[in-house]
N, C-alpha and C positions, 0 to 999 in steps of 0.2 A: 190337541184334544178339545173336542167340542164340549161346552158346558151344558148339561141337561139337568132339569129339575122337574120331577113328576110328583103328583100328589094323588092319593086315593082317600077313602073315607077316614082312615086312621093314621096314615104315615106320609111323610115327605121324603122323597128319595133324591139325593143330590149326588151327581156323578163326581167321582174322585179318581185320581190316577192310580195305577198299579203300585207305584212307589209309596204313595200315601196309604193305600189299603194295606200294604205289607207292614208299614210302620204302626198303624192302628191295631193290626192283628197281633203283632208281637208285644204291644202295650197291654193286651188283654181286652180290647174293645169287643163288645158283643153286638154292635149295631152296624156291621159291614155286610153287604149283600153282593153276590156275584150274579150276573145275568148275561145270557147270550146276547150278542150285539143286535140280533134281529128282533128281540123281544123288549118290551118295556116292563120294568118292575111294577108289580101291583096291578097290572092291567087285565091279565087273563083271569076270567072267572072259572073256578074249578080246576085250574091248572097252575102248578107252582112255577110262575114265570121267573122267579129268582130263588137263590139259595142263600140262606144266612150262613156266614162262615163262623164256625165255632172253633175256639182256640184249643190247643192241646196237640196239634199235629204240625209238622213242618208246612209252612205256607206254600212253598213250591210243589211239594208232593200233593197237597190238597188241590192246588190249582191244576196240576196235570190231570188228576182224576176228574175234576169238574169239566175241563176242556174235552176229555175223551168221551164222557157220557152225555154232555149237554150241548156242545158246539158241533153240530152234525155236518156242516159243510165247510169247505175251505174258506169261504168268505165270512164265517162266524168266528168271533173271538170273545173272550169274557170282558165285560164292562163292570166296573165296581161302583157301588153306591154307598153313601152314608145314609142310614135310615134313622129318622127322627119321628117321634110321636107328634101328631098334629094337635094343636091346642083347640079348644072348643070354639074360639072366636075366629079361626081361620077358615 
């Protein structure tokens, strides 16, 4: 897995594996995002380039829905990111 880190005006997105995303999800973390592999999180203006995963549903069921509606081609797959607020000095 390639390590990616992206930043925008408010957030830092650090790529994590599906296994880590699943673990954080079941621990109740609310700062996990899924993004199609051909998009960068936080990059597109006016288009939601990533989806924050909200707890309360089975992770695999949520992931299947995300893949069906957001990963449009055979070469796309979900990538997972840990989302952190940027500090003012960064």
